[in-house]
C-alpha positions as CSV (number, residue, x, y, z in Angstrom):
1,M,110.0,57.3,236.9
2,L,112.7,55.8,239.5
3,K,113.6,59.3,240.5
4,D,109.6,59.6,241.3
5,I,109.4,56.3,243.6
6,L,112.2,58.0,245.1
7,Q,110.9,61.2,245.9
8,F,107.7,59.6,247.0
9,K,107.1,60.7,250.5
10,I,105.8,58.1,253.3
11,L,105.1,59.5,256.8
12,D,106.8,63.1,255.9
13,N,110.3,61.6,254.2
14,P,111.5,60.5,251.0
15,V,111.6,57.2,250.2
16,N,115.6,57.8,249.1
17,N,115.8,59.1,252.9
18,Y,114.9,56.1,253.8
19,L,116.7,53.4,251.2
20,W,119.9,56.3,252.5
21,C,119.1,55.4,256.4
22,I,118.4,51.5,255.7
23,A,121.4,51.2,253.7
24,T,123.8,53.0,255.9
25,V,122.7,51.0,258.8
26,L,122.9,47.8,256.5
27,M,126.5,48.4,254.6
28,V,127.7,49.3,259.3
29,W,126.2,46.2,260.3
30,L,128.5,43.9,257.0
31,I,131.7,45.4,258.0
32,K,130.7,45.5,262.0
33,K,133.3,42.8,262.6
34,Y,136.2,44.5,261.1
35,L,135.8,47.8,262.2
36,S,135.1,45.9,266.0
37,K,138.3,45.1,265.1
38,L,140.1,47.8,264.6
39,F,138.6,50.2,267.2
40,G,139.7,47.7,269.3
41,A,142.8,47.6,268.3
42,L,143.3,51.6,268.5
43,L,141.9,51.0,272.1
44,Y,144.4,48.5,272.7
45,N,147.1,50.4,272.6
46,F,145.7,53.1,274.6
47,F,145.9,50.2,277.0
48,R,148.8,48.1,276.1
49,R,150.6,49.8,279.2
50,Y,148.6,48.2,281.5
51,S,150.0,44.9,279.8
52,E,153.2,43.7,280.1
53,Q,153.0,40.2,278.0
54,R,151.0,40.7,274.1
55,E,147.3,40.5,275.1
56,L,145.7,41.6,271.5
57,K,143.7,38.2,271.5
58,K,141.8,38.5,275.0
59,F,141.6,42.6,274.8
60,S,139.5,41.6,271.0
61,A,137.8,39.0,273.1
62,I,136.5,40.6,276.0
63,M,135.8,43.8,273.6
64,M,134.0,42.2,270.0
65,N,130.5,42.6,271.0
66,P,130.7,45.8,273.2
67,V,132.2,47.6,270.0
68,Q,130.2,46.5,267.7
69,W,127.2,47.0,269.7
70,F,128.1,50.6,270.2
71,I,129.3,51.2,266.5
72,I,125.8,50.1,265.4
73,I,123.3,51.2,267.8
74,L,126.0,54.9,267.0
75,T,124.9,54.6,263.1
76,A,121.3,54.0,263.7
77,Y,121.5,56.6,265.9
78,V,123.2,59.3,263.1
79,S,121.8,58.2,260.2
80,L,117.6,58.4,262.0
81,Q,118.9,62.1,262.8
82,F,118.0,62.6,259.1
83,L,114.6,61.1,259.2
84,Q,112.1,64.0,260.1
85,Y,109.8,63.0,262.4
86,P,106.8,62.0,261.1
87,T,103.4,64.4,262.2
88,Q,101.4,61.8,262.2
89,W,103.1,60.5,265.6
90,N,102.2,63.5,267.1
91,I,100.6,61.3,270.0
92,V,101.0,62.3,273.3
93,W,101.0,59.9,276.3
94,M,101.6,60.9,280.1
95,K,102.4,64.6,279.0
96,H,104.8,62.8,277.3
97,G,104.9,62.6,273.1
98,L,106.0,59.3,271.4
99,K,108.8,61.6,270.1
100,N,110.5,62.4,273.5
101,V,109.5,58.4,274.7
102,L,111.5,57.1,271.1
103,N,115.0,59.7,270.8
104,A,115.1,59.2,275.1
105,L,114.4,54.8,274.2
106,L,117.7,55.5,271.8
107,D,119.1,57.6,274.0
108,I,119.2,55.2,276.4
109,S,120.2,52.2,274.5
110,L,123.6,54.1,273.0
111,V,124.6,55.1,277.1
112,I,123.8,52.0,278.0
113,S,126.4,50.6,274.9
114,V,129.0,53.2,276.5
115,T,128.6,51.8,279.5
116,W,129.2,48.4,278.8
117,L,132.3,48.8,276.8
118,L,133.4,51.3,279.1
119,L,132.5,47.6,281.8
120,R,135.0,45.5,279.3
121,M,137.6,48.3,279.8
122,A,137.8,47.1,283.5
123,D,137.7,43.9,282.8
124,F,140.4,44.4,281.1
125,V,142.6,46.4,282.7
126,G,141.7,44.1,286.3
127,Y,142.3,41.1,284.0
128,A,145.8,42.2,282.8
129,L,147.0,43.4,286.0
130,K,146.3,40.3,287.8
131,Q,147.9,39.1,285.3
132,R,151.1,40.8,286.4
133,A,150.5,40.0,290.2
134,L,150.7,36.9,289.4
135,H,153.7,36.3,287.0
136,E,155.2,38.5,289.9
137,N,154.4,36.2,292.4
138,Q,152.2,38.6,294.6
139,N,148.4,36.8,295.9
140,R,147.3,39.3,298.4
141,E,147.4,42.1,295.2
142,T,145.4,39.8,292.8
143,Q,142.8,39.3,295.7
144,V,142.8,43.7,295.7
145,I,143.0,43.4,291.9
146,T,140.1,42.0,292.3
147,V,138.0,44.3,294.3
148,V,138.8,47.4,293.0
149,K,137.6,46.5,289.8
150,D,134.7,45.1,291.0
151,I,134.2,49.0,292.8
152,A,135.4,50.4,290.1
153,K,132.0,48.5,287.7
154,V,129.4,49.3,290.7
155,I,130.2,52.7,290.6
156,L,130.8,52.7,287.1
157,I,127.1,51.6,286.7
158,L,125.5,53.7,289.0
159,L,127.5,56.6,287.6
160,S,125.7,56.0,284.4
161,M,122.0,54.6,285.7
162,L,122.7,59.0,287.3
163,F,123.1,60.5,283.4
164,V,120.2,58.3,282.4
165,V,118.0,59.8,285.0
166,S,119.6,63.2,285.0
167,E,120.6,63.9,281.1
168,I,118.0,61.9,279.9
169,L,114.8,61.5,281.9
170,H,115.2,64.8,283.3
171,F,114.8,64.2,286.7
172,N,116.3,66.3,289.5
173,I,119.1,64.6,290.6
174,A,119.7,66.8,293.9
175,S,115.9,66.1,295.5
176,L,115.9,62.7,294.3
177,I,119.6,62.1,296.5
178,A,118.1,64.6,299.3
179,G,115.1,62.6,299.8
180,L,116.6,59.4,300.2
């Protein structure tokens, strides 16, 4: 009886696959705080060289939300790969299938979460370098660090946008740039 229920197909997927997908995402959602602290501690070890003092609490505060969303989106991304796209949803709109649109939205959300993570890393490196400069009474350096950090963030955002446009939306970037 239970085996029949678990093998019952809804939108070309057995109920069992939906349950595994939902259970995986729900499990990660429940432990996302602990996973993000672990991931944050591992990342902090990489960035520790930029700060003289112990800045793990500041790093955790800066990185907590982006890491949590990255973990959730990555888990959803991997979990949804185990589900088959329903044949009933073969809808084509403006030469694009619904499957391609949904996959592109999932890819874009993953790129946005990685970009947010990289922007927060740039914030921490800028903060740590600024604290070091203030500790050494180099006020001019703090202004330069702020400007360089902001320029790095703009470059990261532009690169992410170009990546989305070229790799996910499949536009020819060279012709777009040449048209400017």
